[in-house]
PAROKOL-211856 format. One record per residue: x, y, z of N, C-alpha, C in turn. Coordinates in pm, whole numbers, padded with zeros to 5 digits, always signed. Each point is the difference from the previous one (the first is absolute). Layout:
BEGIN
XYZXYZXYZ/...
END
This chain:
BEGIN
+00548-02101-02172-00049+00039+00153-00173-00060-00007/-00074+00006+00101-00058-00098+00024-00165+00118-00035/-00145-00077-00015-00078+00124-00086-00095+00072+00124/-00043+00070-00036-00086+00090+00044-00027+00007+00130/+00037+00129+00080-00042-00016+00135-00195-00041+00019/+00009-00087+00122-00156-00030-00007-00053+00123+00017/-00166+00009-00057-00087+00091+00035-00070+00005+00122/+00036+00122+00115-00093-00047+00048-00074+00156+00074/-00113+00023+00057-00080+00107-00012-00069+00035+00163/-00056+00069+00033-00045+00000+00114+00092+00045+00123/-00016-00044+00109+00078+00028+00144+00146-00064-00017/+00062-00077-00133+00073-00058+00006+00156+00107+00080/-00009+00099+00047+00087+00080+00071+00031-00078+00108/-00103-00054+00066-00023-00017+00148+00171-00066+00041/+00081-00026+00091+00106-00086+00031-00023-00129+00069/+00029-00074-00094-00035-00167+00069+00057-00015+00151/-00038-00093+00070+00046-00001+00143+00111-00052+00012/+00064-00153-00070+00094-00057-00009+00169+00123-00060/-00107+00154-00080+00117+00087-00025+00021+00116+00077/-00018-00033+00107-00023+00135+00123+00148-00016+00055/+00105-00053+00021+00074+00048+00029+00099+00051-00058/+00049+00156+00111+00093+00090-00052-00130+00099-00114/-00068-00070-00063-00066+00054-00095-00098+00158+00100/-00052-00092+00128-00049+00078+00054+00010+00095+00095/+00142+00012+00008+00055+00069+00086-00024+00163-00005/-00047-00008-00118-00041+00163-00066-00048+00012-00136/-00064+00017-00040-00037+00002-00164-00084+00139-00055/-00013+00018-00095-00126+00095-00058-00106-00051+00008/-00116+00021+00015-00100+00006-00049-00030-00042-00140/-00055-00073-00067-00021-00033-00149+00159-00035-00075/+00098-00051+00078+00132-00032-00014-00064-00131-00121/+00121+00007-00107-00054-00123-00043+00038-00116+00043/-00063-00159+00003+00025-00115+00102+00111-00072-00039/+00081-00070+00096+00147-00069+00000-00015-00127-00083/-00137-00043-00013+00006-00089-00116+00002+00011-00151/+00022+00143-00002+00021+00021-00157+00136+00039-00014/+00062+00012+00083+00161+00031-00026+00032-00156-00031/-00036-00136+00054+00007-00123-00008-00045-00051-00135/-00120+00064-00042-00039-00013-00137+00093+00015-00140/+00073+00168+00056+00084+00034-00073+00117-00098-00048/+00034-00001+00162+00142-00070+00033+00009-00121-00124/-00137-00048+00007+00029-00157-00066-00055-00004-00145/-00035+00116-00048-00003+00063-00120+00113+00015-00066/+00057+00074+00071+00157+00032-00075+00105-00066+00039/-00013-00156+00041+00098-00099+00056+00098+00052+00098/-00025+00105+00112+00107+00035+00046+00057-00110+00089/+00133-00011+00025+00058-00045+00123+00098+00091+00036/+00042-00081+00121+00148+00063+00076+00067+00076-00048/+00056-00052-00096+00136+00093-00101-00093+00104-00067/-00117+00006+00033-00058+00183-00091-00034+00096+00081/+00042+00108-00002-00069+00121+00046-00089+00043-00029/-00099+00084+00100-00114+00019-00020+00023+00115+00031/-00115+00130-00030+00014+00118+00031-00140+00046-00021/-00068+00082+00121-00108+00051+00000+00047+00170+00021/-00055+00075-00093+00081+00112+00010-00114+00111+00047/-00096-00051+00064-00122+00095+00016-00027-00135+00161/+00049+00018+00090+00012-00162+00127-00094+00039+00081/-00061+00157-00008-00095-00008+00151+00019-00040+00116/-00078-00093+00017+00066-00055+00155+00051-00119-00003/+00028-00048-00124+00106-00123-00005-00077-00137+00012/-00115+00007-00126-00076-00131-00005+00091-00077-00098/+00042+00045-00110+00093-00067-00103+00109-00065+00049/+00104+00108+00100+00117-00056+00090-00009-00101+00077/-00171+00055+00077+00011-00186+00137-00006-00080-00115/-00101-00004-00090-00026-00115-00073+00079-00057-00053/+00146+00043-00058+00083-00044-00071+00091-00076+00124/-00018+00104+00092+00155-00084+00114-00108-00135+00033/-00084-00013+00003-00073-00135+00069+00052-00108-00146/-00030+00042-00109+00010-00069-00085+00167-00069-00061/+00081+00115+00114+00203-00037-00031+00018+00078-00127/-00092+00126-00070+00031+00060-00099+00081+00130+00055/+00138+00029-00006+00036+00157+00017-00103+00070-00058/+00008+00122+00070-00090+00129-00068+00068+00110+00051/-00034+00083-00063+00036+00174+00020-00149+00088-00002/-00018+00075+00106-00113+00069-00002+00041+00202-00038/-00082+00063-00055-00004+00144-00021-00083+00064+00050/-00008+00074+00095-00118+00065+00069+00060+00136+00068/-00086+00139-00040+00040+00117+00020-00094+00022+00160/-00088-00065-00003-00080+00056+00117+00087-00049+00105/+00032+00091+00102+00058-00071+00115-00068-00102+00082/-00101+00039+00048-00073-00104+00078-00032-00126-00081/-00027-00030-00119+00027-00112-00065+00119-00083+00000/+00079+00138-00028+00127-00090-00042+00055-00050+00145/+00008+00036+00132+00014-00073+00088-00088-00089+00048/-00077-00028-00055-00091-00094+00014+00022-00135-00065/+00062+00042-00116+00062-00111-00110+00092-00061+00037/+00133+00110+00091+00123-00055+00036-00034-00092+00110/-00084+00044+00099+00009-00068+00136-00047-00102-00021/-00151-00031-00082-00078-00161-00064+00111-00129-00048/+00101+00076-00034+00056-00101-00054+00154-00005+00066/-00003+00047+00110+00108-00069+00135-00074-00072+00043/+00105-00124-00001-00094-00146+00107+00156+00011+00036/+00111+00054+00018+00077-00071+00074+00036+00063+00143/-00115+00051+00043-00056+00013+00137+00014-00105+00089/+00037-00002+00124-00034-00114+00074-00125+00077+00090/-00101-00130-00004-00138+00036+00046-00006-00011+00138/+00082-00032+00061+00022-00020+00164+00045+00142+00061/+00103+00055-00096+00044+00153+00063-00128+00083-00086/-00037-00015-00086-00136+00134-00048-00080-00057+00061/-00068-00087+00098-00085+00013+00069+00039+00063+00149/+00126-00067+00062+00047+00061+00104+00001+00102-00003/+00078+00085-00045+00041+00123-00032-00174+00093-00028/-00066-00062-00072-00166+00061+00015-00018+00040+00102/+00004-00157+00097-00082+00037+00135+00047+00099+00072/+00159+00058+00007+00047+00111+00048-00029+00155+00002/-00054-00041-00189-00083+00119-00035-00108-00008+00078/-00087-00140-00021-00159+00081+00048+00051+00029+00156/+00027-00006+00071+00017+00001+00163+00030+00118-00003/+00111+00063-00072+00046+00124+00009-00126+00089-00020/-00053+00020-00120-00124+00039-00085-00124+00014+00109/-00010-00185+00070-00130+00021+00103+00023+00088+00116/+00135-00020+00072+00039+00128+00084-00059+00117-00015/+00082+00037-00080-00028+00126-00034-00136+00070-00018/-00088-00093-00063-00189+00032-00006-00040+00005+00143/+00096-00142+00102-00119+00004+00093+00053+00122+00071/+00113+00051+00009+00032+00117+00075-00089+00124-00022/-00034+00021-00098-00110+00111-00068-00139-00043+00041/-00018-00136+00077-00169-00048+00059-00048-00049-00167/+00098-00033-00111-00061-00062-00130+00006-00146+00006/-00103-00078-00030+00005-00108-00020-00024-00013-00146/+00071-00151-00061+00032-00032-00161-00132-00077-00001/-00058-00073+00065-00142-00078-00071-00141+00142+00043/-00057+00033-00117-00078+00112+00022-00129+00018+00080/-00001-00146+00098-00120+00031+00050-00014+00118+00100/+00091+00000+00069-00012+00153+00110+00008+00101-00106/-00104+00066+00039-00031+00174-00084+00078+00109+00023/+00053+00054-00039+00075+00102+00034-00077+00086+00147/-00111+00007-00054-00026+00096+00100-00076-00062+00143/+00053-00108+00024-00025-00036+00139+00130-00036+00042/+00120+00081-00031+00118-00026+00053-00003+00094+00141/-00049+00103-00008+00014+00087+00109-00083-00105+00114/-00106-00054-00005-00007-00088+00108+00085-00081+00065/+00103-00022-00078+00117-00103+00067+00092+00138+00044/+00004+00083+00053+00065+00103+00020+00106+00071-00087/-00028-00029-00127+00120+00033-00081-00077+00123-00099/+00085+00130-00011-00076+00076-00116+00053-00050-00161/-00114+00053-00025+00028-00018-00128+00133+00024-00124/+00059-00109-00047+00135+00022-00032-00040+00062-00134/+00192+00066-00006+00037+00099-00143+00052-00091-00072/-00092-00020-00103-00018-00103-00114+00140+00080-00108/+00077-00100-00045+00111+00064-00076-00060+00008-00151/+00009+00086-00076-00019+00014-00148+00095+00046-00094/-00021-00023-00135+00095+00024-00086+00026+00165-00028/+00124+00005-00017+00036+00137-00049-00059+00077-00117/-00104+00112+00017-00094+00066-00090+00066-00021-00168/+00108+00042+00000+00048-00080-00196-00005-00119+00008/+00011-00096+00088-00040-00125-00037-00133-00046-00011/-00080+00063+00124-00159-00024+00010-00044+00051-00161/+00048+00105-00033-00092+00064-00097+00017-00118-00165/+00046-00093+00011+00044-00100-00111-00121-00096+00005/-00023-00018+00154-00120-00123-00022-00149+00055-00037/-00046-00107-00038-00185+00016-00011-00037+00050+00156/-00112+00088-00013-00041+00063+00121-00103-00138+00016/+00059-00012+00179-00033-00102+00070+00017-00150-00018/+00124-00006-00077+00039-00122-00024+00059-00080+00098/-00016+00057+00112+00075-00091+00150-00068+00100+00097/-00040-00065+00117-00067+00087+00105+00121+00016+00102/-00031+00122+00073+00113+00043+00114+00044-00089+00071/-00079-00105+00029+00072-00106+00119+00054-00109-00069/-00055-00106-00118+00068-00050-00055+00182+00056-00060/-00051+00117-00054+00156+00071-00022+00071+00009+00101/-00030+00016+00093+00091-00012+00122+00046-00097+00061/-00061-00095-00013+00062-00145+00037+00055-00042-00169/+00022+00016-00089+00066-00024-00122+00137+00079+00047/-00024+00092+00047+00134+00157-00005+00075-00110+00115/-00053-00086+00112+00052-00016+00151+00079-00105-00089/-00069-00093-00055+00052-00110-00042+00143-00016-00116/-00009+00104-00109+00103+00059-00063+00076+00047+00090/+00046+00093+00062+00102+00034+00082+00046-00123+00102/-00079-00082+00044+00047-00100+00086+00098-00099-00142/-00064-00011-00067+00100-00118-00063+00130+00104-00076/+00007+00121-00008+00117+00106-00040+00102-00032+00073/-00059+00038+00170+00090+00009+00114+00055-00149+00035/-00098-00091-00055+00084-00132+00026+00067-00062-00108/+00031+00073-00089+00050-00055-00151+00063-00120-00018/-00024-00089-00060+00078-00089-00019+00029-00047-00132/+00088+00059-00101-00020-00008-00133-00018-00106-00105/+00033-00146+00105-00050-00119-00035-00152-00024-00010/-00093+00060+00052-00096+00021+00051-00107+00100-00040/+00074+00111-00032-00108+00119+00024-00091+00029-00106/+00072-00079-00110-00072+00050-00140-00127-00115+00006/-00014-00089+00051-00129-00065+00020-00053+00071+00093/+00045-00002+00084-00089+00127+00155-00095+00090-00087/+00114+00058-00053-00100+00154-00066-00091-00065-00123/-00003-00091-00079-00051-00050-00108-00133-00066+00047/-00024-00045+00117-00079-00061+00092-00117+00120+00047/+00105+00076+00058-00076+00155+00064-00067+00093-00146/+00059-00008-00100-00042+00040-00163-00161-00073+00015/-00001-00131-00018-00102-00066-00035-00134+00017+00152/+00058-00019+00072-00091+00020+00144-00076+00110-00002/+00093+00143-00027-00073+00141-00034-00111-00003-00116/+00001-00035-00111-00102-00039-00099-00084-00048+00046/+00011-00134+00041-00089-00117+00014-00090-00019+00123/+00067+00077+00119-00064-00020+00168-00013+00081+00012/+00064+00161-00039-00019+00113+00079-00096+00079-00055/+00018+00005-00107-00056+00129-00076-00119+00018-00073/-00042+00126-00043-00143-00011-00018+00004+00013-00155/+00100-00088-00086+00001-00004-00130-00064-00106-00066/-00044+00027-00105-00077-00114-00086+00037+00004-00142/+00016-00134-00023+00043+00002-00179-00098-00056-00077/+00002+00046-00135-00076-00052-00107+00092+00068-00103/-00098+00028-00119+00149+00046-00131+00051+00117+00081/-00039+00054+00103+00113+00108+00034-00016-00036+00149/+00079+00086+00075+00017+00028+00159-00091+00097+00041/-00063-00038+00109-00105+00104+00050-00022+00004+00141/-00091+00055+00064+00057+00033+00154-00189-00063+00061/-00032-00105+00061-00074-00092+00053-00075+00074+00118/-00055-00086+00066-00037+00030+00153+00092+00027+00077/+00021+00098+00084+00123+00018+00090+00000-00087+00145/+00133-00051+00011+00001-00098+00115+00083+00105+00085/-00102+00010+00139+00050+00132+00097+00118-00111+00079/+00018-00103+00008+00069-00090+00050+00019-00128-00079/+00117-00087+00035+00086-00107-00121+00112-00033+00109/+00001-00124+00008+00139-00075+00060+00105+00022-00134/+00054+00051+00087+00181-00037-00129+00079-00127+00029/+00030+00030+00139+00109-00083+00045-00055-00183-00001/-00052+00016+00041-00101-00144-00033+00027-00050-00149/-00060+00023-00069-00027-00033-00134+00151+00023-00049/+00053+00090-00010+00178+00005-00035+00098-00126+00076/-00033-00036+00131+00032-00127+00014-00025-00125-00096/-00128-00021-00027-00034-00104-00056+00065-00013-00170/+00013+00106-00043+00039+00043-00139+00153-00020-00013/+00079+00028+00125+00128-00053+00066-00002-00152-00003/-00070-00070+00095-00014-00127-00072-00023-00134-00128/-00137+00095-00032+00005-00042-00144+00124-00007-00076/+00084+00130-00007+00121+00002-00085+00100-00105+00043/+00043-00037+00148+00066-00086+00072-00061-00129-00058/-00121-00032-00018-00032-00188-00078+00055-00011-00135/-00042+00136-00074+00025+00048-00118+00159-00082-00027/+00073+00040+00059+00120+00058-00017+00067-00181+00021/-00049-00045+00096+00044-00128+00025-00060-00069-00091/-00133-00011-00062-00047-00108-00095+00101+00055-00147/+00009+00121-00022+00077+00044-00132+00170-00024+00027/+00033-00076+00077+00171-00009+00042+00078-00042-00143/-00052-00114-00051-00005-00071-00121+00088+00097-00117/-00073+00107+00011+00049+00140-00154+00048+00079+00066/+00098+00027+00127-00013+00144+00051+00132+00024-00049/+00109-00101-00088+00094+00080-00038-00052+00028-00153/-00082-00060-00046-00057+00076-00158+00071+00109-00031/+00043+00114-00063-00002+00142-00009-00115+00052-00079/-00001+00139+00078-00139+00054-00038+00043+00159+00071/+00022+00107-00092+00044+00129+00038-00127+00107-00065/-00039+00093+00124-00002+00102-00061+00016+00143-00044/-00015+00059-00060+00073+00138-00021-00100+00096-00037/+00007+00111+00082-00056+00131+00005+00000+00054-00097/-00088+00016-00103+00077+00063-00132-00131-00010-00095/+00020+00157-00113-00093-00018-00077-00021-00089-00144/-00081-00060+00011-00023-00111-00123+00033+00048-00105/+00018+00134-00029+00049+00066-00164+00140+00046+00014/+00095-00074+00099+00166+00035+00004+00067-00142+00033/-00072-00123-00035+00041-00151+00026+00161-00007-00015/+00063+00071-00131+00100-00063-00039+00162+00085+00102/-00105+00096+00082+00087+00067+00104+00067-00101+00100/-00107-00110+00004+00039-00104+00090+00045-00100-00021/-00093-00106-00054+00054-00112-00097+00100+00005-00068/+00075-00112-00030+00081-00025-00084-00046-00053-00176/+00051+00090-00081-00002-00078-00161-00065-00180+00035/-00095+00022-00064-00029-00131-00051-00006-00154+00147/-00057+00080+00077+00043-00085+00166-00167-00052+00034/-00087+00010-00094-00134-00030+00067-00062-00077-00152/-00070-00125+00075-00044-00131-00106-00140+00038+00009/-00107+00062+00084-00161-00001-00002+00004+00129+00066/-00153+00062-00053-00021+00091+00098-00197-00073+00024/-00017+00019+00118-00130-00027+00080-00019+00156+00068/-00122+00082-00053-00072+00106+00039-00103+00031+00027/+00005+00058+00057-00186+00093+00002+00040+00173+00009/-00021+00094-00071+00060+00118-00011-00108+00067+00042/-00037+00147+00019-00069+00088+00028-00118-00011-00120/-00135+00007+00011-00068+00023-00115-00022+00123+00010/-00075+00055-00148-00027+00156+00007-00137-00002+00026/+00006+00044+00159-00134+00054+00038+00021+00132+00068/-00074+00026+00077-00046+00086+00116+00029-00028+00143/+00111-00141-00019-00028-00017+00142+00174+00062+00015/+00013+00053+00127+00090+00035+00083+00117-00061+00029/+00086-00122-00006+00059-00127+00082+00070+00087+00087/+00068+00094+00054+00007+00036+00133-00053-00001+00086/-00149+00039-00011-00102+00007+00116-00004-00121+00016/+00005-00145-00051-00028-00120+00053+00138-00013+00152/+00107+00040-00036+00063-00045+00106+00048+00156+00058/-00072+00107-00022+00022+00149+00105+00033-00047+00146/-00137-00035+00036+00028-00017+00157+00120-00058+00048/+00003-00153-00006+00158-00034+00037+00108+00029-00049/-00003+00079-00080+00116+00069-00091+00047+00127+00127/-00096+00060+00037+00037+00178+00095-00022-00105+00087/-00072-00121+00094+00098-00021+00158+00088-00040-00044/+00068-00063-00048+00118-00092-00034+00097+00108-00034/-00076+00117-00029+00132+00109-00040+00079-00034-00154/-00062-00085-00047+00045+00030-00180-00030+00118-00052/-00089+00061-00028-00079+00145-00047+00023+00065+00150/+00040+00150+00020-00029+00070+00106-00099+00140-00073/+00058+00015-00093-00054+00170-00065-00038-00031-00125/-00051+00119-00093-00099+00033-00121+00143-00029-00075/+00161+00036+00029+00064-00016-00121+00080-00154-00015/-00047-00074+00129-00009-00159-00002-00061-00030-00096/-00130+00039+00021-00125-00081-00064+00001+00042-00153/+00100+00137-00027+00023+00024-00142+00095-00053-00060/+00084-00046+00071+00137-00033-00065-00060-00185-00021/-00083-00050+00101-00043-00130-00026-00083-00031-00137/-00070+00124-00010-00102+00012-00185+00073+00030-00087/+00110+00029+00020+00092+00032-00124+00079-00129-00048/+00006-00091+00095+00095-00099-00024-00125-00137-00057/-00120-00003-00030-00077-00065-00008-00071+00040-00182/-00014-00126-00025-00088+00001-00186-00109+00108+00045/-00059+00108-00066-00132+00111+00050-00095-00139-00040/-00072+00010+00018-00117-00048+00039-00148+00050-00003/+00047+00113+00092-00142+00054+00080+00041+00156-00014/-00088+00118+00002+00036+00119-00034+00049+00061+00119/+00000-00059+00141+00060+00025+00086+00146-00029+00060/+00050-00015-00148+00149-00071+00021+00051+00087-00128/-00055+00070-00059+00054+00094-00154+00033+00123+00055/+00132+00032-00078+00065+00125+00022+00020+00050-00102/+00025+00155-00009+00004+00094-00100+00101-00080-00103/+00137-00017+00100+00116-00081-00126-00040-00097-00085/-00067-00094+00057-00046-00114-00071+00032+00009-00150/+00071-00095-00079-00009-00031-00095-00006-00120-00096/-00035-00123+00106+00019-00112-00065-00138-00022-00122/-00101+00097+00000-00108-00012-00070+00092+00036-00139/+00092+00023-00052+00065+00023-00078+00045-00133-00078/+00040-00093+00067+00003-00102-00023-00083-00077-00091/-00143+00003+00041-00082-00024-00122-00082+00104-00054/+00041+00117-00044-00062+00134-00078-00029-00084-00163/+00050-00124-00045-00064-00021-00114-00055-00141-00025/-00040-00040+00124-00074-00121+00018-00148+00018+00019/-00052-00019-00139-00146+00068-00054-00097-00053+00130/-00007-00147+00030-00141-00044+00085+00002+00099+00153/+00133-00005+00063+00009+00106+00091-00008+00166-00025/+00041-00017-00051-00040+00196-00068-00165-00016-00015/-00044-00108-00051-00149+00011-00041-00087-00023+00156/+00070-00068+00069-00069+00006+00139+00068+00107+00087/+00071+00020+00021+00008+00169+00051-00097+00100-00094/-00055-00022-00096-00041+00120-00053-00166-00006+00072/-00058-00180-00053-00119+00003+00061-00004+00059+00124/+00074-00049+00114-00024+00066+00152+00051+00136-00011/+00045+00065-00061-00010+00154-00001-00142+00064-00047/-00088-00079-00115-00049+00046-00055-00176-00003+00097/+00005-00154+00053-00096-00069+00092-00023+00156+00129/+00157+00031+00038+00024+00115+00126-00075+00101-00037/+00030+00068-00144-00046+00120-00012-00167+00020-00065/-00064-00144-00032-00111-00024+00007-00091-00018+00153/+00060-00075+00096-00060+00051+00107+00033+00088+00102/+00058+00101-00090+00073+00131+00082+00077-00066+00144/+00050-00063-00030+00120-00042+00132+00097+00132-00021/+00020+00052+00079+00108+00121+00031+00074-00005+00098/+00045-00113+00140+00099+00019+00058+00106-00045-00025/+00129+00050+00083+00121-00025-00066+00041-00124+00014/-00103-00111+00102+00084-00122-00061-00069-00031-00106/-00127-00017-00050-00074-00034-00121+00050+00057-00125/+00110+00151-00019+00025+00007-00071+00167-00015-00064/+00038-00125+00114+00110-00038-00062-00074-00168-00015/-00083-00070-00006-00047-00151-00047+00085-00019-00146/-00029+00074-00057+00054-00045-00202+00159+00016+00057/+00084+00073+00036+00089+00020+00031+00069-00138+00092/-00047-00028+00105+00075-00084+00092-00013-00150-00112/-00149-00061-00053+00017-00109-00122+00113+00017-00096/+00051+00115-00024+00106+00006-00116+00135-00034+00108/+00035+00046+00070+00096-00032+00104+00039-00099+00088/-00086-00085-00010-00055-00104+00063+00012-00120-00111/+00004+00004-00112+00023-00084-00120+00152+00044-00054/+00073+00115+00039+00084+00097-00031+00113-00069+00079/+00001-00009+00172+00053-00052+00043+00029-00143+00045/-00110-00112-00050+00022-00125-00102+00106-00028-00036/-00033+00103-00121+00068-00026-00162+00187+00014+00093/+00024+00135+00064+00106-00001+00099+00041-00094+00053/-00078-00081+00094+00014-00105+00053+00076-00109-00084/-00082-00029-00102+00008-00101-00075+00146+00023-00087/+00014+00075-00056+00146+00075-00075+00115-00026+00129/+00030+00052+00120+00045-00052+00086+00048-00115+00044/-00155-00098-00052+00049-00145+00090+00109-00083-00127/-00025+00035-00104+00076-00088-00113+00136-00020+00017/+00081+00086+00069+00167-00015+00005-00028-00079+00097/-00012-00059+00141-00040-00089+00060-00056-00148-00033/-00066-00001-00112-00062-00158-00003+00131-00059-00056/-00029-00115+00036+00078-00128-00069-00072+00004-00144/+00066-00051-00114-00046-00082-00123-00118-00101+00056/-00110+00008-00071-00182-00098+00035-00033-00021+00148/+00038+00176+00079-00086+00028+00111-00122-00003-00043/-00073-00047+00080-00177+00011-00003-00052+00081+00129/-00081+00122-00036-00083+00076+00059-00135-00047+00031/-00048+00063+00130-00153-00005+00028-00025+00111+00072/-00073+00082-00046-00081+00101+00016-00152-00040+00059/-00017+00041+00155-00128-00012-00020-00103+00094+00040/-00093+00108-00109+00007+00090-00005-00221+00025+00004/-00036+00068-00058-00126+00005+00032-00056+00105-00085/-00129-00021-00049-00098+00128-00061-00038+00090+00049/+00001+00125+00005-00048+00070+00074-00081+00140-00080/-00116+00023+00108-00080+00132-00062-00030+00071+00130/+00086+00023+00062+00063+00121+00083-00060+00158-00007/+00118+00015-00157-00055+00152-00060-00137+00020-00093/-00088+00017+00076-00123+00041-00051-00115-00091-00089/+00060-00143+00036-00036-00112-00056+00035-00029-00135/+00109+00054-00002+00067+00010-00158+00060-00164+00065/+00002-00093-00155+00100-00137-00003+00093+00026+00007/+00137-00087+00079+00101-00002-00023+00038-00150-00010/+00028-00089-00087+00034-00126-00030+00184+00000+00031/+00011+00007+00163+00152+00013+00039+00078-00107-00089/-00037-00126+00010+00077-00144-00045+00040+00038-00159/-00131+00023-00050+00037+00042-00162+00094+00123-00065/-00024+00105+00115+00107+00088-00006+00126-00029-00022/+00063-00092+00159+00124-00032+00029+00082-00053-00075/-00080-00112-00089+00057-00072-00111+00026+00061-00128/-00105+00132-00008+00059+00052-00091+00112+00108+00004/+00014+00048+00090+00114+00089+00046+00115-00109-00002/-00029-00113+00056+00129-00088+00019+00058-00084-00156/-00086-00010-00111+00094-00052-00129+00086+00097-00043/-00042+00129-00021+00102+00097-00088+00123+00039+00113/+00027-00093+00084+00073+00013+00108+00116-00107+00000/-00062-00132-00092+00091-00072-00005-00089-00147+00027/-00075+00005+00088-00051-00080+00112-00137-00115-00104/+00023-00125+00008-00100-00095-00054-00135-00011+00074/-00110+00029-00067-00105+00010+00078-00061-00190+00033/+00000-00078+00079+00012-00150+00017-00183-00004+00014/-00065+00139+00083-00134-00065-00011-00081+00107+00128/-00128-00014+00002-00021+00142+00123-00173-00106+00007/+00067-00059+00094-00107-00127+00129-00066+00089+00079/-00133-00047-00027-00101+00019+00148+00066-00040+00104/-00009+00071+00091+00005+00011+00140-00111-00061+00103/-00057+00121+00012-00109+00026+00081-00145+00096-00057/-00042+00015+00051-00140+00108-00059-00036+00058+00149/-00058+00115-00039-00024+00083+00100-00072+00084-00021/-00065+00036+00094-00152+00140-00044+00066+00129+00041/-00031+00116-00135+00051+00145+00027-00103+00037+00106/+00092+00098+00073-00068+00067+00122-00136+00077-00064/+00036+00093-00097-00084+00068-00018-00136-00031-00102/+00062-00099-00079-00098-00056-00132-00042-00160+00053/+00044-00088+00088-00011-00122-00009-00001-00092-00113/+00096+00100-00095+00053-00137-00133+00126-00083+00045/-00043-00119-00049+00090-00066+00006+00166-00002-00088/+00092+00071+00112+00114-00004-00059+00087-00076+00037/+00101-00013-00151+00104-00103+00055+00108+00021+00043/+00068-00115+00080+00171-00035+00062+00037-00053-00091/+00103+00060-00031+00098-00102-00115+00145-00065+00030/+00047-00091-00068+00147+00006+00041+00040+00042-00125/+00079+00049-00040+00069+00059-00110+00141-00094-00020/+00009-00074-00081+00099-00073-00004+00150+00043-00119/+00066+00048+00030+00132+00047-00079+00145-00081-00045/+00053-00009-00085+00123-00070+00022+00111+00126-00114/+00121-00022+00122+00072+00056-00079+00114-00107-00086/+00026+00033-00120+00056-00066-00112+00158+00011+00022/+00043+00138+00032+00128-00010+00018+00091+00073-00072/+00091-00015-00002+00132+00134-00089-00066+00036-00149/+00045+00110+00031-00078+00088-00180-00108+00043+00004/-00109-00040+00139-00168+00035+00023+00066+00121+00063/+00092+00122+00020-00052+00096+00095+00012+00124-00059/+00016+00008-00152+00019+00098-00063-00129+00035-00022/-00098-00037-00010-00126+00071-00046-00103+00051+00114/-00111+00106-00019-00059+00037+00110+00076+00168+00044/-00054-00021+00153+00028+00156+00082+00153-00022+00034/
END
């Protein structure tokens, strides 16, 4: 195997212009960049005869980049919106002409519906001016109350929401199975980037209100970009890439024994970021989640990484009950909480969620062993954290410590980039933990 990953710092997260095809259809803020996947694939000496796995595939960065490299890949993702994005982003068998033609029909229907209500897609015409044109103020569509309560307050204003719902219904009414996935993904991107009031940093929040915003126009721009990308990616359209909606702690239920040659992934970090909030708005509008029960079911399928996803019956923490450093960190968090007199229900869960996170990752590593071929290499992109009352958690080192007794060899922990902690402005390391699965006879140890 080649040498260590090249050390990078600063804003290396930014996606390069030449990498944007398919990746830019929809992606998480702070997703790891495509060039990191290429670096790992080169380091591991992968070729089209090898099977790649991303067990926390998110919006499909690894899958898309592997497809561009001619490498077959499999993704696992529990979040239904992210899973949908991954699945669509590796579907390049769509006819660009059919996509453009059908989207134009959808746009005409949506625009006609809005026009009949006295609404223009472009926001130059204020809603209050429509009475001067002899039109009464339109009755705006809204989400069902149970769905609305799942959203951050004011995450989208009433008029852009109405336009998004009209466009969604036009896609559904004229549904063409060959292209509807791409049309719906373009809508998800448009909702977040062009129509919503959301702002993204370490966590998603609500910024200044957009009283009005175009929806159909930017949606068509996104459709055109998709069609152009599909044309440019035609050479690799037949490279296999499959995304499964599943829990990364239950991989052996999906994949065959010794079917994976390499893993490149970035699991959630142990912090107070609720990853389901990142996709909440588009998940609700596209009806991937519609109720608190839906949201609760989604959170139960995720590795516990924040207190809003912890449940009474969780037991993953038992898998690291004998790990001294993890127990020390949990004790330090609880001690700091009591010193600071932090007494909210979430704050009382800080120590427990730290243990649940590493226990969940231990369960993932244990489950993964049966699907790895002898000699498989694994790369986990993770970051240090200090979210829990500023107690430092060296995530990469701890994951390496958990993997060793489960039979994995630790090949290295390479610096990928650094970032500043939100609260302390302290430099935190983001690293690539490189492991190797030596093969038969190694599954007897550990949990």
